[in-house]
FISE-939755 format. One record per residue: residue in one letter; z, y, x of N, C-alpha, C in turn. Coordinates in steps of 0.02 Angstrom, whole numbers. Atoms other than C-alpha are relative to their C-alpha. Layout:
// residues N
+------+--------+--------+--------+--------+--------+--------+--------+--------+--------+
: rest :    nzz :    nyy :    nxx :   cazz :   cayy :   caxx :    czz :    cyy :    cxx :
+------+--------+--------+--------+--------+--------+--------+--------+--------+--------+
:    a :      Z :      Y :      X :      Z :      Y :      X :      Z :      Y :      X :
...
+------+--------+--------+--------+--------+--------+--------+--------+--------+--------+
This chain:
// residues 133
+------+--------+--------+--------+--------+--------+--------+--------+--------+--------+
: rest :    nzz :    nyy :    nxx :   cazz :   cayy :   caxx :    czz :    cyy :    cxx :
+------+--------+--------+--------+--------+--------+--------+--------+--------+--------+
:    x :     25 :     52 :    -43 :    409 :     16 :   -565 :     55 :    -26 :     46 :
:    x :    -52 :     22 :    -46 :    559 :     11 :   -448 :     66 :     -6 :    -38 :
:    x :    -62 :     15 :     34 :    713 :    -69 :   -519 :     59 :     34 :     35 :
:    x :    -61 :    -31 :    -28 :    880 :     19 :   -495 :     44 :    -54 :     32 :
:    x :    -39 :     55 :    -26 :    957 :   -151 :   -461 :    -22 :    -17 :     71 :
:    x :     16 :     16 :    -70 :    967 :   -188 :   -275 :    -26 :    -72 :      4 :
:    x :     31 :     66 :     -9 :    856 :   -333 :   -226 :    -15 :    -11 :     73 :
:    x :     22 :     17 :    -67 :    806 :   -422 :    -70 :    -76 :      9 :      3 :
:    x :     72 :     -9 :     -8 :    634 :   -372 :     -7 :    -28 :    -66 :     28 :
:    x :     32 :     63 :    -20 :    538 :   -535 :     -2 :    -65 :     -6 :    -38 :
:    x :     65 :     10 :     31 :    375 :   -607 :    -63 :      4 :      5 :    -77 :
:    x :     -8 :     -2 :     72 :    440 :   -628 :   -240 :      9 :     72 :    -26 :
:    x :    -10 :    -70 :     17 :    499 :   -447 :   -248 :    -67 :     37 :      2 :
:    x :     66 :    -32 :     -7 :    327 :   -391 :   -188 :    -45 :    -18 :    -59 :
:    x :     43 :     22 :     55 :    234 :   -495 :   -318 :     23 :     30 :    -67 :
:    x :    -26 :    -30 :     62 :    348 :   -433 :   -459 :    -19 :     74 :     -4 :
:    x :     18 :    -71 :     -1 :    317 :   -254 :   -405 :    -74 :     10 :    -13 :
:    x :     72 :     -7 :      8 :    129 :   -277 :   -396 :    -20 :    -12 :    -73 :
:    x :     16 :     15 :     70 :    123 :   -354 :   -570 :     18 :     58 :    -46 :
:    x :    -22 :    -55 :     42 :    212 :   -201 :   -640 :    -42 :     64 :      8 :
:    x :     41 :    -59 :    -13 :     82 :    -78 :   -572 :    -50 :     10 :    -57 :
:    x :     50 :    -17 :     50 :    -26 :     13 :   -699 :    -47 :     54 :     28 :
:    x :     49 :    -50 :    -23 :   -170 :    138 :   -688 :     34 :     65 :     21 :
:    x :    -36 :    -60 :    -18 :    -46 :    282 :   -683 :     30 :     -5 :     70 :
:    x :    -27 :     10 :    -68 :     35 :    208 :   -528 :    -55 :      5 :     52 :
:    x :     57 :     -5 :    -46 :   -136 :    192 :   -446 :    -18 :     73 :     11 :
:    x :     15 :    -71 :     -6 :   -170 :    375 :   -483 :     52 :     35 :     43 :
:    x :    -55 :    -31 :    -38 :      0 :    426 :   -415 :     -5 :    -18 :     75 :
:    x :      7 :     21 :    -70 :    -27 :    325 :   -256 :    -58 :     37 :     32 :
:    x :     59 :    -34 :    -27 :   -199 :    401 :   -232 :     15 :     74 :     12 :
:    x :    -17 :    -70 :     -7 :   -132 :    577 :   -258 :     51 :     13 :     55 :
:    x :    -53 :     -7 :    -50 :      6 :    545 :   -131 :    -24 :    -19 :     70 :
:    x :     28 :     23 :    -63 :   -111 :    501 :     12 :     28 :     37 :     61 :
:    x :    -24 :    -38 :    -58 :    -56 :    641 :    128 :     73 :    -16 :     16 :
:    x :    -71 :     14 :    -10 :    130 :    609 :    103 :     11 :    -70 :     29 :
:    x :     -6 :     68 :    -26 :    110 :    422 :    132 :    -25 :     -4 :     72 :
:    x :     27 :      0 :    -68 :      2 :    450 :    286 :     49 :     32 :     48 :
:    x :    -49 :    -32 :    -43 :    131 :    570 :    358 :     60 :    -46 :     13 :
:    x :    -58 :     44 :     -7 :    271 :    446 :    327 :    -17 :    -59 :     46 :
:    x :     21 :     56 :    -43 :    173 :    303 :    408 :     -4 :     23 :     72 :
:    x :      9 :    -25 :    -68 :    128 :    407 :    560 :     66 :     18 :     33 :
:    x :    -63 :    -25 :    -29 :    302 :    480 :    584 :     57 :    -50 :      0 :
:    x :    -56 :     47 :      5 :    406 :    324 :    550 :     10 :    -41 :     63 :
:    x :     -7 :     42 :    -59 :    376 :    239 :    717 :    -18 :    -72 :    -16 :
:    x :     10 :     71 :     15 :    390 :     64 :    646 :    -65 :    -12 :    -38 :
:    x :     60 :      9 :     40 :    245 :     89 :    525 :    -63 :     26 :     33 :
:    x :     56 :    -35 :    -33 :    134 :    185 :    646 :    -59 :    -47 :     15 :
:    x :     55 :     47 :    -17 :     35 :     29 :    693 :    -45 :    -14 :    -60 :
:    x :     40 :     10 :     60 :    -27 :     24 :    512 :    -42 :     60 :    -19 :
:    x :     36 :    -62 :     16 :   -109 :    195 :    521 :    -73 :    -13 :    -19 :
:    x :     71 :     10 :     13 :   -289 :    136 :    531 :    -13 :    -45 :    -61 :
:    x :     10 :     44 :     58 :   -274 :     -5 :    405 :     21 :     37 :    -64 :
:    x :    -20 :    -41 :     57 :   -183 :    117 :    290 :    -57 :     46 :    -22 :
:    x :     58 :    -42 :     16 :   -334 :    233 :    299 :    -53 :    -41 :    -36 :
:    x :     49 :     44 :     32 :   -447 :     88 :    254 :     22 :    -19 :    -70 :
:    x :    -26 :     17 :     67 :   -335 :     38 :    109 :     -7 :     60 :    -47 :
:    x :      8 :    -60 :     42 :   -337 :    218 :     45 :    -74 :     10 :    -17 :
:    x :     72 :     -7 :     14 :   -527 :    223 :     61 :    -21 :    -49 :    -56 :
:    x :     16 :     49 :     51 :   -539 :     63 :    -43 :     28 :     23 :    -68 :
:    x :    -31 :    -23 :     61 :   -418 :    132 :   -172 :    -40 :     58 :    -31 :
:    x :     37 :    -58 :     25 :   -515 :    295 :   -187 :    -71 :    -19 :    -23 :
:    x :     66 :     23 :     22 :   -686 :    209 :   -195 :      5 :    -39 :    -65 :
:    x :    -11 :     36 :     63 :   -617 :     96 :   -331 :      9 :     49 :    -58 :
:    x :    -13 :    -50 :     52 :   -553 :    246 :   -431 :    -62 :     38 :    -20 :
:    x :     61 :    -37 :     13 :   -720 :    334 :   -416 :    -55 :    -44 :    -29 :
:    x :     50 :     45 :     26 :   -813 :    179 :   -474 :    -53 :    -19 :     51 :
:    x :     48 :     14 :    -53 :   -904 :    164 :   -308 :      5 :    -73 :     22 :
:    x :    -12 :     69 :    -23 :   -826 :     -3 :   -260 :     42 :    -36 :    -52 :
:    x :    -35 :     37 :     54 :   -780 :   -124 :   -400 :      9 :    -74 :     17 :
:    x :     -4 :     71 :    -19 :   -793 :   -291 :   -308 :     68 :    -16 :     31 :
:    x :    -68 :      9 :    -25 :   -605 :   -302 :   -291 :     45 :    -20 :    -58 :
:    x :    -45 :     20 :     54 :   -473 :   -392 :   -393 :     53 :     53 :    -14 :
:    x :    -52 :    -47 :     18 :   -345 :   -288 :   -487 :     62 :    -11 :     43 :
:    x :    -59 :     14 :    -41 :   -207 :   -375 :   -387 :     -3 :     38 :     66 :
:    x :      7 :    -35 :    -64 :   -276 :   -297 :   -228 :     13 :     75 :     -9 :
:    x :    -10 :    -71 :     14 :   -282 :   -122 :   -302 :     74 :     13 :    -15 :
:    x :    -71 :     -7 :     17 :   -107 :   -145 :   -374 :     44 :     -9 :     61 :
:    x :    -39 :     11 :    -62 :    -42 :   -211 :   -207 :     -2 :     61 :     45 :
:    x :      6 :    -61 :    -40 :   -108 :    -58 :   -117 :     43 :     55 :    -30 :
:    x :    -39 :    -52 :     33 :    -33 :     60 :   -246 :     75 :    -12 :      6 :
:    x :    -71 :     17 :     -5 :    134 :    -30 :   -249 :     26 :     13 :     70 :
:    x :    -22 :     -8 :    -70 :    145 :    -31 :    -59 :      8 :     73 :     18 :
:    x :     -3 :    -71 :    -17 :    107 :    154 :    -41 :     55 :     36 :    -39 :
:    x :    -54 :    -32 :     38 :    224 :    206 :   -181 :     68 :    -23 :     25 :
:    x :    -63 :     25 :    -29 :    361 :     96 :   -106 :     15 :     38 :     64 :
:    x :    -10 :    -36 :    -63 :    337 :    178 :     64 :     20 :     72 :    -14 :
:    x :    -15 :    -70 :     17 :    344 :    349 :    -18 :     70 :      9 :    -28 :
:    x :    -66 :     -3 :     32 :    507 :    310 :   -109 :     55 :      1 :     53 :
:    x :    -51 :     -3 :    -52 :    649 :    370 :      5 :     63 :    -41 :    -17 :
:    x :    -60 :     37 :     21 :    781 :    275 :    -97 :    -18 :    -71 :    -22 :
:    x :     19 :     68 :     17 :    703 :    102 :    -96 :     57 :    -48 :     18 :
:    x :    -53 :     49 :    -12 :    800 :    -58 :    -58 :     43 :     18 :     60 :
:    x :    -37 :    -25 :    -58 :    848 :      6 :    115 :    -21 :     73 :      8 :
:    x :     20 :    -71 :     -3 :    850 :    197 :    106 :    -25 :     21 :     69 :
:    x :     34 :    -18 :    -62 :    738 :    276 :    237 :     43 :     42 :     47 :
:    x :    -41 :    -42 :    -43 :    873 :    393 :    302 :     50 :    -39 :     42 :
:    x :    -46 :     41 :    -40 :    975 :    248 :    375 :    -32 :    -12 :     68 :
:    x :     30 :      5 :    -67 :    942 :    259 :    563 :     -8 :    -73 :     22 :
:    x :     14 :     66 :    -26 :    862 :    105 :    636 :    -17 :    -53 :    -51 :
:    x :     11 :     51 :     53 :    854 :     10 :    471 :    -44 :     25 :    -57 :
:    x :     31 :    -30 :     58 :    774 :    130 :    348 :    -72 :    -20 :    -15 :
:    x :     71 :     17 :     11 :    595 :     74 :    374 :    -14 :    -75 :      2 :
:    x :     10 :     73 :     -3 :    622 :   -114 :    388 :    -30 :    -26 :    -65 :
:    x :     27 :     24 :     64 :    591 :   -142 :    202 :    -71 :     26 :    -12 :
:    x :     68 :    -27 :      7 :    439 :    -26 :    204 :    -49 :    -43 :     42 :
:    x :     40 :     41 :    -45 :    371 :   -127 :    351 :    -13 :    -68 :    -33 :
:    x :      8 :     66 :     33 :    401 :   -290 :    254 :    -50 :      5 :    -58 :
:    x :     44 :     -8 :     58 :    312 :   -224 :     98 :    -73 :      7 :     22 :
:    x :     69 :     -9 :    -22 :    157 :   -165 :    191 :    -26 :    -63 :     34 :
:    x :     21 :     63 :    -31 :    153 :   -328 :    289 :    -18 :    -52 :    -54 :
:    x :     17 :     45 :     56 :    158 :   -429 :    126 :    -67 :     19 :    -30 :
:    x :     63 :    -23 :     30 :     19 :   -322 :     55 :    -59 :    -20 :     42 :
:    x :     56 :     16 :    -44 :    -93 :   -345 :    204 :    -14 :    -75 :      0 :
:    x :      9 :     72 :      1 :    -63 :   -532 :    205 :    -34 :    -24 :    -64 :
:    x :     28 :     21 :     63 :   -106 :   -549 :     21 :    -71 :     25 :    -11 :
:    x :     65 :    -30 :     15 :   -259 :   -436 :     22 :    -47 :      2 :     60 :
:    x :     39 :     -2 :    -62 :   -328 :   -466 :    197 :    -73 :    -15 :    -11 :
:    x :     71 :     18 :      9 :   -488 :   -551 :    139 :    -37 :     55 :    -39 :
:    x :     31 :    -55 :     37 :   -522 :   -408 :     16 :    -10 :     61 :     45 :
:    x :      8 :    -55 :    -48 :   -495 :   -281 :    155 :    -62 :    -14 :     44 :
:    x :     58 :     18 :    -41 :   -622 :   -375 :    262 :    -65 :      8 :    -40 :
:    x :     60 :     -9 :     42 :   -747 :   -379 :    117 :    -17 :     73 :     -8 :
:    x :     12 :    -72 :      8 :   -725 :   -193 :     91 :    -26 :     30 :     65 :
:    x :     24 :    -25 :    -64 :   -748 :   -158 :    276 :    -72 :    -20 :     12 :
:    x :     70 :     22 :     -4 :   -908 :   -262 :    275 :    -45 :     43 :    -45 :
:    x :     36 :    -43 :     47 :   -965 :   -162 :    123 :    -12 :     69 :     31 :
:    x :      6 :    -66 :    -30 :   -931 :      2 :    214 :    -48 :     -1 :     60 :
:    x :     45 :      6 :    -57 :  -1022 :    -58 :    370 :    -72 :     -8 :    -23 :
:    x :     68 :      8 :     27 :  -1173 :   -114 :    268 :    -24 :     66 :    -30 :
:    x :     18 :    -64 :     31 :  -1171 :     53 :    176 :    -24 :     50 :     53 :
:    x :     20 :    -47 :    -53 :  -1186 :    149 :    341 :    -67 :    -21 :     32 :
:    x :     63 :     23 :    -28 :  -1335 :     41 :    394 :    -59 :     22 :    -42 :
:    x :     56 :    -18 :     46 :  -1438 :     90 :    241 :    -24 :     70 :      9 :
+------+--------+--------+--------+--------+--------+--------+--------+--------+--------+
């Protein structure tokens, strides 16, 4: 999924990455929930995405279990790509570079949220309606 060739993290890079996601990547992202959550919480820059990350993981897991299917594949792939990108320590800007290491992770999660925002809202409405029943 992640090319060895260095690229600029931009919208086009994000879309190319999302298109390359398959079911195996979704499974890997779902299985890596704890590691991704730890990285988000401990990175400083990504910490503000903690709650929305939890919601994205809930959507991903409900999709995998067949509980929530009213979501386009692009949204599921965007979530998986974003979390696997965050988990990858040797992405476009390696995470161990002080002060810069999480800038690309921040960009990727920001692109994801922008592209899937309406689906996140639909899922949140679904979850809220589910608790009312």
